[in-house]
C-alpha positions as CSV (number, residue, x, y, z in Angstrom):
1,M,-0.2,-0.1,-0.1
2,K,1.2,3.5,-0.7
3,T,2.6,5.0,2.5
4,L,3.4,8.4,3.6
5,Y,6.3,8.5,6.2
6,L,6.4,11.5,8.7
7,H,9.8,11.8,10.2
8,I,8.8,14.0,13.3
9,G,12.1,14.1,15.0
10,T,12.5,14.6,18.0
11,P,14.9,17.6,18.0
12,K,18.5,17.0,18.5
13,T,18.3,13.4,17.1
14,G,20.2,13.9,13.8
15,T,17.3,15.2,11.7
16,T,19.4,17.7,9.9
17,S,21.7,14.9,8.8
18,I,19.1,12.7,7.9
19,Q,17.3,15.5,5.9
20,E,20.7,16.4,4.1
21,F,21.0,12.7,3.2
22,M,17.5,12.5,1.6
23,V,18.1,15.5,-0.5
24,C,21.4,14.5,-1.2
25,N,20.1,11.1,-2.7
26,R,16.8,12.5,-4.1
27,E,17.3,11.2,-7.6
28,A,18.7,7.7,-6.3
29,L,16.0,7.3,-3.9
30,Q,13.4,7.7,-6.5
31,Q,15.0,5.0,-8.5
32,H,14.0,2.6,-5.7
33,G,10.4,4.1,-5.2
34,I,11.0,6.3,-2.4
35,C,10.2,10.0,-3.1
36,Y,11.4,12.8,-0.9
37,P,9.6,15.7,-2.4
38,D,10.7,19.2,-2.9
39,I,7.8,21.3,-1.6
40,Q,8.7,24.4,-3.5
41,K,8.1,26.9,-0.4
42,K,10.6,28.9,1.3
43,F,10.2,29.4,5.0
44,A,12.1,32.2,7.0
45,N,15.1,30.6,8.9
46,I,13.9,27.1,7.8
47,S,16.1,24.9,5.8
48,P,14.5,23.9,2.5
49,N,15.7,20.3,3.4
50,R,12.7,20.3,5.8
51,N,10.2,19.3,3.5
52,G,7.5,18.7,6.1
53,H,7.4,22.1,7.5
54,F,4.5,23.2,5.5
55,L,2.4,21.0,7.8
56,V,3.2,23.1,10.9
57,C,4.4,26.3,9.3
58,R,3.3,29.8,11.1
59,L,3.2,32.4,8.6
60,W,2.9,36.3,9.8
61,E,2.1,39.6,8.4
62,G,3.6,42.2,10.9
63,D,2.3,40.9,14.2
64,Q,-0.7,39.0,13.1
65,R,-0.6,35.4,11.8
66,N,-2.0,34.8,8.3
67,K,-4.2,31.6,8.9
68,T,-5.4,32.0,5.4
69,K,-2.0,31.6,3.9
70,E,-1.1,28.8,6.4
71,K,-4.2,26.9,5.1
72,E,-3.4,27.5,1.3
73,T,0.5,26.4,2.0
74,L,-1.0,23.2,3.6
75,E,-3.3,22.4,1.0
76,K,-0.6,23.2,-1.9
77,G,1.7,21.0,-0.1
78,M,-0.7,18.1,0.2
79,Q,-1.4,18.4,-3.4
80,I,2.4,17.8,-4.0
81,I,2.2,14.7,-1.8
82,K,-0.8,13.1,-3.8
83,E,1.0,13.8,-7.1
84,A,4.2,12.1,-5.8
85,F,1.8,9.0,-5.0
86,E,1.0,8.8,-8.7
87,K,4.7,7.6,-9.4
88,Y,5.8,6.4,-6.2
89,D,4.7,4.0,-3.4
90,T,6.9,5.5,-0.6
91,V,6.7,9.4,0.0
92,V,8.7,10.9,2.9
93,L,8.3,14.2,4.9
94,S,10.5,15.4,7.7
95,D,10.6,18.2,10.1
96,E,11.4,18.2,13.7
97,H,8.6,20.7,14.6
98,L,6.3,17.9,13.7
99,W,7.0,16.6,17.2
100,W,5.6,19.8,19.0
101,A,2.5,19.1,16.8
102,T,2.0,16.2,19.4
103,S,1.3,18.8,22.2
104,S,-2.5,18.8,23.2
105,H,-3.3,22.1,21.7
106,R,-2.2,21.2,18.1
107,K,-3.3,17.7,17.6
108,G,-5.8,18.9,15.0
109,L,-3.2,18.3,12.4
110,W,-3.3,14.5,12.9
111,K,-6.9,14.3,12.4
112,Y,-6.4,16.4,9.0
113,L,-3.7,14.1,7.9
114,K,-5.7,10.9,8.5
115,N,-8.6,12.3,6.6
116,Q,-6.2,13.2,3.8
117,A,-4.8,9.5,3.7
118,A,-8.3,8.2,3.6
119,S,-9.3,10.2,0.6
120,G,-5.9,9.9,-1.0
121,K,-5.8,6.2,-0.6
122,F,-2.5,6.0,1.4
123,Q,-1.5,5.1,4.9
124,I,0.5,7.1,7.1
125,K,3.4,6.0,9.4
126,I,5.4,8.0,12.1
127,I,9.0,7.6,12.4
128,C,10.3,9.1,15.7
129,Y,13.6,9.0,17.3
130,L,14.0,9.4,21.1
131,R,17.2,10.9,23.0
132,R,17.9,10.5,26.7
133,Q,16.4,13.5,28.2
134,D,19.3,14.6,30.1
135,D,21.5,14.2,27.0
136,Y,18.9,16.1,25.0
137,I,19.0,19.1,27.4
138,S,22.8,19.1,27.4
139,S,22.7,19.2,23.7
140,H,20.1,22.0,23.5
141,W,21.9,24.3,25.7
142,N,25.1,23.6,23.9
143,Q,23.2,24.5,20.6
144,F,21.9,27.6,22.1
145,V,25.4,28.9,23.1
146,K,27.0,28.0,19.9
147,N,24.2,29.5,17.5
148,N,23.0,32.4,19.5
149,V,23.9,35.5,21.3
150,N,23.1,33.7,24.7
151,H,24.9,33.9,27.8
152,S,22.9,32.5,30.3
153,G,24.5,29.7,32.7
154,W,23.9,25.9,32.8
155,E,21.8,26.1,36.0
156,E,19.7,28.9,34.4
157,H,18.9,26.9,31.4
158,V,17.9,23.8,33.3
159,E,15.6,25.8,35.5
160,R,13.7,27.3,32.6
161,F,13.6,23.8,31.1
162,L,12.1,22.4,34.2
163,E,9.5,25.3,34.3
164,N,8.5,25.1,30.8
165,G,10.0,22.1,28.8
166,V,9.4,19.1,30.7
167,E,6.2,18.3,29.0
168,R,7.6,18.3,25.8
169,M,10.2,15.5,26.6
170,D,7.2,13.3,28.1
171,Y,7.7,10.6,25.3
172,A,5.1,8.0,26.5
173,E,2.2,10.5,26.6
174,K,2.9,11.9,22.9
175,L,3.6,8.6,21.5
176,E,0.7,7.0,23.0
177,S,-1.5,9.9,21.4
178,L,0.0,9.0,18.0
179,I,-0.6,5.3,18.4
180,Q,-4.1,5.9,19.2
181,T,-4.6,7.9,16.0
182,F,-2.4,6.0,13.4
183,G,-2.3,2.5,15.0
184,E,0.6,0.8,16.9
185,G,2.1,-0.8,13.8
186,N,2.3,2.6,12.2
187,V,4.4,4.4,14.8
188,V,8.2,3.3,14.4
189,I,10.2,4.2,17.4
190,R,13.9,4.4,17.1
191,R,16.5,5.0,20.0
192,F,18.8,7.9,19.3
193,V,21.9,5.8,20.5
194,P,24.7,6.0,17.8
195,K,26.2,2.4,19.2
196,E,22.9,0.9,18.3
197,F,22.2,2.5,14.9
198,Y,21.3,-0.3,12.5
199,G,24.3,-0.7,10.3
200,G,26.3,1.6,12.5
201,S,25.2,4.8,10.9
202,I,22.2,7.3,11.2
203,Y,21.7,7.0,7.5
204,K,21.3,3.2,7.4
205,D,19.2,3.1,10.6
206,F,16.7,5.7,9.1
207,M,16.4,3.7,5.9
208,Y,15.8,0.5,8.0
209,A,13.1,2.6,9.8
210,L,11.5,3.0,6.4
211,G,11.9,-0.7,5.6
212,A,14.0,0.1,2.7
213,E,17.1,-1.6,1.5
214,W,20.4,0.2,1.6
215,Y,22.2,0.6,-1.7
216,E,25.8,1.3,-2.2
217,E,25.2,4.1,-4.5
218,Y,23.9,6.2,-1.8
219,Q,26.0,9.3,-1.0
220,L,26.6,10.4,2.4
221,P,26.3,14.3,2.8
222,E,29.4,16.3,3.8
223,E,29.8,16.9,7.4
224,N,27.9,20.2,8.3
225,D,30.2,22.3,10.4
226,N,27.1,24.0,11.9
227,N,25.9,20.5,13.5
228,R,29.3,20.1,15.4
229,A,28.8,20.6,19.2
230,L,31.2,22.5,21.2
231,K,33.1,20.2,23.5
232,G,35.4,20.4,26.5
233,N,35.9,24.2,27.6
234,T,35.0,25.7,24.1
235,F,31.3,26.1,24.9
236,E,32.1,28.2,28.1
237,L,34.6,30.3,26.0
238,K,31.7,31.1,23.6
239,R,29.1,31.7,26.3
240,I,31.3,34.3,27.8
241,I,32.4,35.8,24.4
242,N,28.3,36.1,23.8
243,E,28.4,38.8,26.7
244,L,30.4,41.2,24.6
245,P,28.4,44.3,23.9
246,G,27.3,45.0,20.4
247,I,28.4,41.4,19.3
248,N,26.1,40.4,16.1
249,E,25.0,37.1,14.3
250,Q,27.9,37.1,11.9
251,E,30.6,37.7,14.7
252,V,28.7,34.9,16.7
253,R,29.1,32.5,13.9
254,Q,32.8,33.4,13.1
255,I,33.8,33.0,16.7
256,G,32.1,29.6,16.7
257,H,33.9,28.3,13.8
258,L,37.3,29.5,15.5
259,L,36.3,27.5,18.7
260,K,35.2,24.3,16.7
261,D,38.7,24.1,15.1
262,F,40.0,22.9,18.5
263,S,36.7,21.7,20.0
264,E,37.7,18.0,19.7
265,L,41.2,18.5,21.1
266,S,39.6,20.3,24.1
267,G,36.7,17.5,24.6
268,S,39.4,14.8,24.5
269,E,41.6,16.4,27.2
270,Y,38.5,17.2,29.4
271,K,36.1,14.4,29.4
272,S,33.1,15.6,31.5
273,R,29.3,16.3,31.6
274,M,27.2,19.1,32.6
275,F,25.2,17.1,35.2
276,S,26.7,15.5,38.5
277,E,25.6,11.8,39.0
278,E,23.3,12.9,41.8
279,E,21.7,15.7,39.5
280,R,21.2,13.4,36.4
281,N,19.5,10.8,38.6
282,A,17.2,13.2,39.9
283,F,16.5,14.9,36.5
284,M,15.9,11.6,34.9
285,E,13.5,10.4,37.7
286,R,10.9,12.8,36.3
287,F,10.7,10.7,33.2
288,A,11.4,7.2,34.5
289,E,7.9,6.0,34.5
290,G,7.2,7.3,30.9
291,N,10.4,5.9,29.4
292,E,9.7,2.5,31.1
293,K,6.1,2.5,29.5
294,V,7.5,3.4,26.0
295,A,10.2,0.5,26.3
296,K,7.7,-2.2,27.7
297,E,4.5,-1.4,26.1
298,M,5.5,0.4,22.7
299,I,9.1,-1.0,21.7
300,K,8.8,-4.4,23.4
301,D,12.3,-5.6,22.7
302,G,13.0,-6.5,26.3
303,K,15.6,-3.6,26.7
304,P,15.2,-0.4,28.7
305,L,14.5,2.6,26.6
306,F,18.1,4.1,27.0
307,P,21.3,2.4,28.1
308,E,23.2,3.6,31.2
309,E,25.4,6.6,30.7
310,D,29.0,6.6,31.7
311,S,29.0,7.4,35.6
312,T,32.8,8.0,35.7
313,L,32.5,11.3,34.0
314,E,32.9,14.2,36.3
315,K,30.7,17.3,36.2
316,W,32.1,20.1,34.2
317,D,33.7,22.7,36.2
318,S,34.8,26.2,35.2
319,Q,37.9,26.2,37.3
320,N,39.0,22.9,35.8
321,P,43.1,22.8,34.9
322,Y,42.5,22.5,31.2
323,M,40.7,25.9,30.8
324,Y,43.8,28.3,30.4
325,R,45.3,25.7,27.8
326,D,41.8,26.1,25.9
327,L,42.1,30.0,26.4
328,V,45.6,30.1,24.9
329,R,44.6,28.1,22.0
330,F,41.8,30.3,21.3
331,I,44.0,33.5,21.3
332,G,46.2,31.4,19.0
333,M,43.4,30.8,16.6
334,V,42.4,34.3,16.7
335,Y,46.0,35.3,15.6
336,L,46.4,32.7,13.0
337,E,43.0,33.7,11.5
338,L,44.1,37.4,11.4
339,E,47.4,36.3,9.9
340,R,45.9,34.3,7.2
341,R,43.5,37.2,6.4
342,E,46.3,39.7,6.1
343,C,48.3,37.3,3.8
344,E,45.1,36.8,1.7
345,L,44.6,40.6,1.5
346,E,48.3,41.2,0.6
347,K,47.9,38.6,-2.1
348,R,44.9,40.3,-3.5
349,V,46.6,43.8,-3.4
350,K,49.5,42.4,-5.6
351,Q,47.2,40.8,-8.0
352,L,45.3,43.9,-8.4
353,E,48.6,45.9,-8.7
354,T,49.8,43.5,-11.4
355,R,46.5,43.9,-13.2
356,G,46.7,47.6,-12.8
357,G,50.1,47.9,-14.3
358,I,48.9,45.6,-17.3
359,V,45.8,48.0,-17.8
360,K,48.3,51.0,-17.7
361,K,50.6,49.6,-20.2
362,V,47.6,48.8,-22.6
363,Y,46.2,52.3,-21.9
364,H,49.7,53.8,-23.2
365,K,50.1,51.4,-26.0
366,I,46.4,52.6,-27.2
367,G,47.2,56.4,-26.5
368,R,50.4,56.0,-28.7
369,K,48.4,54.4,-31.7
370,L,45.8,57.1,-31.5
371,H,48.5,59.8,-31.8
372,K,50.2,58.4,-34.8
């Protein structure tokens, strides 16, 4: 039967990498009956690789939402899906914001999609990756510091999450709602645990979730520098730099690139995590019942939802002995970057001088001919 797969995240589970893979191999996938359609609609600050965003987009005119345009965008996108089913048996949409649509106040989307499937004579399957909640919040904070002009501390971030974000990471409630809507066999739950990925990679694991074979002709996307986490002490250096008055988004990205150049080295020297063992256990206790329910009643493979984390890692401390080494590295990287730019500018100046000399000679040559 024709099947629409909705890859709904969750956030921080390799969704960007999966989307890049699908776009990179769009033609090859089509040769094997899988369509990752181009919806042909651009959204502000949203990668075009996220072809499922039209399902949950919010369109604004000034301070007002334009619900008419949102409905038009939704209907046009669904028309593209139905046209894709005329050629292919499998159509895939991906957007991590679809996970937020599982919230109680946004569940109307699922009813709409179920009606569309009935009228279009296709079935819907959900693919959802789950990440340990403590691992998620650490990764989310790292991304927040890395990509934004944000300088709040770790404790503040955790406090805000506990006030406003716990509900979004209650996997059991949201998955149970999806199962009730689409049926147990139509919700595919995968653990975001790299060492347990089918075939050893997120790409092969995703194809396995699709029930599709892996072909050697598939190309792996180039590593996206924006996806690399800041490790060791580099995220703290970035967080402090974010406090500089007047720093803009371009400068934020530039500083981030410099820090990433030695992030792996910093992380290998100072192996740590943001939670202490006691803090981590207390944090995860909030999700223990729900995680157990997902493992026992939904995945049913006899294993806990997540493997135990390495308990030997110490809690990250700003006074750690490796901080001064990373500070020196950062100063060195800034110096090298300035030197390289100066050399490049000098090279360009010489090229312009050479071109200017050639133009001057041609100018004089033409002048002599005109005066003959």
